[in-house]
N, C-alpha and C positions, 0 to 999 in steps of 0.2 A: 881608634888611636887619639890619644890624648897627648897634644904637644903644647897645651896652654902654658902662657907665661914663659915662653922659651925666649928670652931676651936676645939670644944671639942668633937665632934662627933667620936667615936672610931670603931663602927661598925653599919652596917645599920640594920634596923628593918626587921623582917620577912614581905615577900610580899604575902603571901597566901591569906590574907583577901582583897587585893586591886588589883583585877584582871584587873581592867579598866584603870589603870594608861597608860598614853601615853607618859609622859616625866618625867624623872628622871635627877635632877642636883645637883651634889655633889661637883661642881667646888670649888676648894680652902679648901677642908676639909683636911687639912695637916695633921691631926692625924688620919684619917680613915686608919683602918688595914685591917679590914675584911668586906666584902660584902656576904650577905646571898645568898646561892645557889637558894633559891626560886625566885631570880630575873628572873630565867629561865622560870617561869610560867606566866610572864606577856605577854599574847598573843597579847594585843593591845599596846604594848609598841613601840614607834616610835624613840625616842631621848634618849640618855644617854650620861651624861659628868661626868667623874672622872678627868677632867683636874686639873693639878697642886695637886693631891692627892699624896704628896710626901712621904708617909708612906705605901702606899697600895703595898703589895707583891704579892699577887695572887688575880686573879679574876676568879671565878668559876661560869659558867651559869648553872651547876647541870648536873646530867647524862641525863635527859631528857628535852633539850631545847626546848622551844617553842616560840622563838624570831623571828617568821616568818614576823613580822610587822617593825622590827627595821630597820632602815634607816639610822642613824648616830650615831656614837660612838666615842667620844673623851677621848683618854687616854694620851695625850700630858703631859709632866711633871711629869708622874710617874716615879721618878727617881729610887725607890726601886723595881719596878715591874719586877720580875725574868722570868716570862713566860706569854704569851698572853692567853686569853680563847681558847676553842678548835673551836669556831666559828660554831659548830654544830648547825644546827637549825636557823641560821641567814642568810640564803640563799639570802634574799632581801637586805642585807646591801650594801649600796651606797658610804658611806663617813667613812673612817677610818684613824685617826689621831693619831700616836704613837711617835710624835716628843719628844726629849729629854727623852727617857726612856733608861737612860744610863747604866742600870743593865741588860736589856734585851740582851741576846745572841743568840736566835734563836725564831723563829716564828712557830706556830703550821702548821702542814701540811694541814688540810682542809681549810686554808685560799684560796688555789687554787680552791675551791668549789663555792666561792663568785662569781658567773658569773654575778652579776648585779653590782659589786663594780667598781665605776668610779674614786675614788680619794683614794689613798694609799701613806701615808708619813710617814717616820721613820727617818727625819732629825735629825742629831747629836745622833743618838743611836751608841754611841761610842763602846760599846761592841758586837754588832750585828756582828756576823761571817758568817752566810749564811742565804739565804732564801730557801724555800722548793721548790723543782723541780716542783711540782704542780702550782707555781704561773703563769706559762706561760699559763695555761688554762683560766685565767681570760680574758674573750672574750669583756667586756664592760670597762675595765680600761682605762681611758684617761690620768691620771697623775700618775707617780711613782717617788717619791722624796726619795733619799737616801743621799743627801747632808751631809756631816760630818761624815758618817758611817765609820770610821777610819779602823775598823777590817773587814769589808766585803770583803769576798775572793770568796764567790760563788754565781753567780746571775745568774740563769738559764733563759736565755730569748730566746732561739732558739724556732722559730715557726715551728712546722712540720706539722701542719695543718691550713688550712685557717681561722678556728676560734679562733685560738691562739692568743691573744693579737692584734685582728683585729681592735681596736679602739684606741691603744696608740698614744698619740700626743705628750706627754711632758715627757722627761726621764731627771732626774738630777742626775748624779753621780759625783758630784764636790767634791773634798776634801775627796776623799775615798781612798786614798793611794793606787790606782790601779797601777800596774806594767805593766799590758797588758789591753788593751781595748777589751772587748768580741766581737770577729768577728761576733757573733749571732746578734749583732745589726743591721746588713745588712738585716735581714729577716723581720725587722720591717716595712713594706711598708708604714704605715700611719704616722709614726713618723715625726713631724715637727719642734720640738724643743729638742737640745740635748746640755745639759751642763756637760762639762768634766773638767773644769778648776781646777788647783791646785792638779792633779795626777802625778805620777812618771813614766808613759810610755814613750817610746823613738819615737814610731811612731803611725801610725793609719792603721788598717787593709785596703785593696783596697775595700772591700766591701761597705765602706760607700759612694763610688761615685756612686753607684746604688740606694741610697735612693730617690725615685722619689718626695717626698713632703718635703724635709728637706728645711727648711727657717732659721734655727738659730742654729749656733754652737759656743760654747765658748771653746778655748782652752788655755786662759789665764792662767799665774801662774804655767804652766807646766815646772818646772825647768830642767827635764831630756829630754824634747821633742828636736828631733835632726833634724827629717824631716816631711815635710807635704806635702802630694799629694792628695789634696781634692779638685777635680774640679767636681762639681755636673753636673749632666746631663741636658743638655739644649733641646736636640731633644725631650725628652719624654715630657717635659713641652709644646713645640712648637706645637707637634702633638696631644697634649690631650690624649695620650694613657694611661697614668697612673695618671694624675694630678687629685688631689681632695683636695688641700691644702686651707689654711685659715680658717679650722675649728676652731683652737686654739682661734681665737679672738671673735668667736661666742658665745664660751661655758665658757671660763675663766674669773672668775671674775677680774676686774680691769685690764684686758689684754690690754685696749687701751693705757696704759702707757709703754707697753712692746715693746722694739724695735727688729727688726729682723737683720740678717746678720751674719757675720763671724768675731770673735774677737780672735786674736793671738797676745799677749803682755806680757811682763814679762817672756819670754822664752829665757833666755841667751844662750843656746847651739844651738840655730837655726841659721845658716848662712844666712844673708839677701838675697844673690844672690841665695840661694837654693830655694827661694819661687819666681816662676816666675809670673810677673803681670798677666800674663793670667788668673790665679785663681781668682785673684780679679775681673777681667773683666767677667768672666764667671757668678760669684756671683750677679754682678751688673746687667748684661743682664737677669738673671734668675728671679731676684726679680722686675726688670724693667717690664718685660713681664707678670708678674703675681702679680699685687699690691696687691690682696686679701691676699698675704702673709705678709703684715706688715700694721701697722696702725700709721700714723704720720710720719714714716721715717725708714731708715734702716742705718747701718753702715758696712763698710768692714774695719777692723783694722788690718793691717799684717806689719811685719818688712820688710824694704826695703832699699836698697843703694840708696839714694836720688841723687847721681851723675850720676847714670845711669838711672834714673826714665824714661827718655823720649828718650833714645837710641834704635835705631831699634833692638839690640841685647837684649833688655830686655824682648822681645816677645809681647809687646803691647805698643804702644805709646799713648801719652795723648792729641793729638792734638784736640780732641773734647771739651776740656776744653780750650776756647778761651778767658777767661778773667781772669786777674791776680789783686789781691788785695794787697795793703800795708799793712804792720802791722797796727794793731788797734783792737778795740773790736766792731766796727760798721761797718758792710758792706751795703752799699746802693745799691740796684739793680734797674737800670733805663732803662737798654735796653735789653728787652726780647720781644718775640712774643707771639701769642696767644696759641701756643701749650705749652709753658712753664707755661703760666698763667693757663692753665687747669691741668697740672700734677705736676710741682714742679722745684726744682733745685738741681744740682749736684755739690757737692763741693770735691775739693782734698786739703788735708791738710798735712803737714809735721811737725811732732812733734821732738823737740829737747830736749835731755834728758843730765842731768849733771851727770857724774859718778866720783864718788871719788876712787882714787887708790892710796894707800901709801901716803895718806896725799895731793896729787896733784889731781887737778880736770881737766877731760878732756871731750870734748863733742862730741857727737854721735848721729847721726841721728838715731832714733830707730824704729819709727813707722810710718805708712802711713795709712790714712783713707779716704776711699772713700765712701761719704755718699750721702743719698738722703733726703732731707727735703720737 
């Protein structure tokens, strides 16, 4: 049943007499206020969309929900939705999108019982304060996206059992106004991609260094960040004891355009010399030795003092960069052997940023980029 963009639809019909419906699409029904609770009797329902139903306040699946066939539920853009459905009886749900539900402040506890859920997104739910403790029970969840959840203060991620979040690969906590990074992230052994940009924490917990499969970390725009000691394990990769990475690119739609690596820029409180180039080198080596962690290329973007970039005291010299190119938009590579032909090229680039201060312009080397193409 497709009733999308029915601008004058205020309430749904009763569903008692249509038990065989498999798809319901109310996308763009901006005046829809009420959904009849008999929707919970649609035992063969697979797909439901209330996307951009901006007048919907409540969604009730009824006291006896029988939505065991439901796989996909879209609620993004329901800006007046005050509470989620209870999720009771929807145990086979795999995809749940609640982006920009800006009135939503909490999520029902039974969401943790969705053991087949693979994708959960609450991007820009600006009034979301906490997630229920049972969320950590979701054994199949691959993607958790909380980007822009400015009020989020409680996110229980600690995995106390081996089946807790055993499949989580992508975690986005960017622009969540976090003052501390949950150290429980260190228990997420399958995590490959972590976005923390735009938060207010000053440092990272040491447990980050033991994430065996991490291949992408973004710390950009963290204006309070002062220190970074994030040097991922190499031995675990080399010896193959824990490594099982590269899954992200096999299952995430459009992931071939996503780059891997370490990103630290627009972090004004970080002292350039406080970041040892060894950290960048370890990231380079880790990704180089395990190319299944990236598709097309990776970047290592860190602040650095260009005057000491190749000095022995920096912790790592760059002698293996044996070609230097002049300024220009075109680089022609004519001297390479068969190894590079099969693998790729590594480039080191220094960025110069103009900073205005009291009306005067000064120049400062702000970033270093170590990348593979």
